[in-house]
C-alpha positions, -999 to 999 in steps of 0.1 A, spaced: -440 -211 -791 -454 -204 -757 -485 -221 -744 -511 -194 -740 -527 -197 -706 -541 -161 -707 -566 -145 -730 -550 -121 -755 -562 -87 -765 -554 -74 -800 -535 -41 -795 -512 -21 -817 -494 0 -791 -461 18 -799 -433 5 -777 -396 8 -773 -373 -23 -769 -339 -22 -753 -311 -47 -755 -276 -54 -767 -262 -68 -799 -237 -96 -802 -208 -71 -795 -225 -59 -764 -234 -25 -778 -267 -9 -768 -296 -14 -793 -330 2 -792 -360 -6 -815 -392 13 -819 -420 -11 -828 -456 -21 -820 -475 -48 -801 -496 -73 -821 -516 -86 -790 -511 -85 -753 -520 -105 -722 -517 -96 -685 -481 -110 -684 -470 -112 -720 -472 -99 -755 -466 -106 -792 -447 -78 -809 -433 -69 -843 -396 -70 -848 -376 -102 -845 -347 -103 -821 -319 -128 -821 -324 -156 -796 -352 -169 -774 -343 -167 -738 -328 -132 -740 -340 -106 -714 -349 -73 -730 -363 -40 -716 -397 -28 -729 -412 6 -725 -448 16 -732 -454 53 -725 -441 58 -690 -443 21 -680 -413 -1 -683 -404 -37 -674 -381 -65 -683 -393 -93 -706 -380 -127 -717 -382 -136 -754 -399 -170 -753 -402 -175 -791 -392 -159 -824 -413 -166 -854 -396 -188 -880 -390 -174 -915 -416 -180 -942 -444 -186 -917 -473 -165 -905 -453 -157 -874 -423 -144 -893 -413 -110 -880 -430 -115 -846 -417 -126 -812 -434 -136 -781 -425 -120 -747 -431 -129 -711 -427 -104 -683 -401 -114 -657 -409 -85 -633 -439 -82 -610 -453 -54 -632 -482 -52 -656 -475 -24 -682 -504 -31 -707 -532 -15 -686 -556 -43 -692 -577 -63 -668 -564 -95 -652 -567 -128 -671 -602 -140 -680 -617 -105 -674 -619 -95 -711 -625 -112 -744 -602 -107 -773 -612 -74 -791 -622 -70 -827 -600 -57 -855 -620 -25 -854 -611 -20 -818 -575 -28 -826 -574 1 -851 -589 24 -826 -564 14 -800 -536 21 -824 -549 56 -832 -554 63 -795 -518 53 -787 -504 76 -813 -526 105 -799 -514 97 -764 -478 101 -774 -484 137 -784 -499 147 -750 -481 157 -718 -475 131 -693 -501 128 -665 -495 148 -634 -481 129 -605 -489 146 -572 -456 134 -557 -437 152 -584 -427 188 -581 -426 194 -619 -447 183 -648 -429 161 -673 -431 163 -711 -423 137 -737 -394 150 -758 -370 136 -784 -333 143 -782 -300 130 -770 -283 132 -736 -246 128 -729 -242 114 -694 -208 115 -677 -201 102 -642 -185 131 -623 -147 124 -621 -146 101 -651 -138 107 -687 -160 81 -705 -195 95 -712 -224 74 -725 -249 87 -751 -285 81 -742 -319 89 -757 -341 115 -740 -375 102 -730 -390 131 -710 -379 163 -694 -391 187 -667 -378 218 -650 -362 196 -624 -347 167 -644 -351 142 -672 -355 105 -679 -331 89 -704 -333 55 -722 -302 33 -719 -294 -3 -715 -266 6 -690 -283 28 -663 -261 40 -635 -269 32 -598 -291 57 -579 -272 86 -562 -245 85 -589 -233 121 -595 -233 130 -632 -228 157 -656 -253 159 -685 -255 176 -718 -291 176 -732 -297 182 -769 -332 190 -780 -335 203 -816 -309 231 -817 -309 237 -779 -281 225 -757 -285 224 -719 -256 215 -695 -261 206 -659 -249 186 -630 -271 163 -611 -276 128 -597 -294 96 -607 -326 92 -588 -340 59 -601 -324 32 -622 -343 5 -642 -322 -24 -655 -319 -25 -693 -345 4 -697 -332 37 -684 -327 61 -655 -340 93 -640 -317 122 -634 -324 152 -612 -307 185 -621 -289 201 -592 -265 227 -606 -269 251 -636 -254 282 -648 -279 310 -653 -278 306 -691 -285 268 -690 -314 273 -665 -329 298 -689 -325 274 -718 -342 247 -698 -371 269 -688 -375 279 -724 -376 243 -736 -401 233 -710 -423 263 -717 -423 255 -754 -432 218 -747 -460 229 -725 -474 252 -752 -473 223 -777 -495 201 -755 -533 202 -756 -551 215 -725 -554 189 -698 -587 184 -679 -586 198 -643 
């Protein structure tokens, strides 16, 4: 197992893990952290092989991590794996190393409840963005314009101007795409382009072209999502 050169904070935060199976097929896993440090984490859910690079998402933050160890069976670490960030990003929103002591189990349970409550709220407003985004569950079929082989992705969030989808095979920025978004019993079709691409994790898509019917459907979905969110402080 990795030598711990940073203090760990006990945290049970919901995360998504992205990778591929032995056949090269995309695999996603919803799981939780056990403890985190500025650069790493111990998480539930064994993967296959130490050394593999996987994508990890916590809320709107995402980064690539290397699996540095997998807990052996029939030990206290069974079902756990240790991760180390390979990007210059810090997604756990904790202070730098040596700035905090390890928290108590009571704090850990409060962090878990807070994380679940956070998932039900609207995403924070970013002044650089034209539209508010809302977390949403659904599927999105993404097809490169002019090609016949779509990929099915998982919807992470949506706004009146676009969406972010989770996929281990994101397309390059500026790629023109057709999308079919499925949220509950609503289907929205649009054309757009990839605005941002994060390796192993996902990509952002801006909607450029709608029919009037599909624009109305999108507006309806966003309005319903907005109603479902608690009031945000000014």
